[in-house]
N, C-alpha and C positions, 0 to 999 in steps of 0.2 A: 263128629261135631254135633252139638246139641243146641237147641234154642230154649232159653229160659226167660220167661216173661218178656219176650220180644228182643232179648239181647243175645247175640250170637256168642257162644262160648267155644273157644278153641282149646282142645286138650293138649297140654304140653307137659312133658316129664320135668319136674323140678326136683333137684337134689339139694338138701340142706346139709352143710358140713361145718363142723366146729374147726376153727383154725387158730393158730397162734396170732396174737394181736401184734401186727407189725405195721409200722407207719406207711410203707409203700402200698400195702394192701388197702388200708383205710383210705388213703388219698385217692387211689384208683376208683374205689367205690363212691367216695364223696363227689369226685368230679363227674362221674357217670350220672349220679342221681341229682346232685345239687348244683353242679356246674362250677363249684369252688372247693378248694381245700380248706377245711376248718380246724381240724385236730392238729395239735402240736405234739412233738415228742414228749414234752413235759407232761401234757395231759394224758398221753398214753401210758407214761410211767406210773401216774397216779392210778389209772384203771388197772394196770398190771398188779400193783401192790394190793388192790382191793379184790384181787382174784376175778377180774372181769372176764367176760365170755364174748367171743365174736362168732356169730353164725353167718354164713354166706350162702345165699341161694344161687344155684347154678341151673341154667337151661343148657344141657350139653356141657360144653367146656366154658361157656360164657357166664360170668357173674351177672346176676340180674337184680340182686337186692342184698341187704345186710341188716343185721340187728346186733347192736352192741349193748350188753347189759353189765351193770356194775353196781356195787353198794355205794350209797352216798352218805 
């Protein structure tokens, strides 16, 4: 554990994995982070057609964040 400018930093192993963009995974992450489901199957289909990318960050086996990227 290190102290940086008065803030305690806890070292945790984070793995980032590219996964197939599936609605149930996106909904799980949205509810965890935002408290609501926002993406629809129609929107995900648009992202898939645009060769979208979904990256999920895991701490152990627990998803802790995500980034979805796509061309607009």
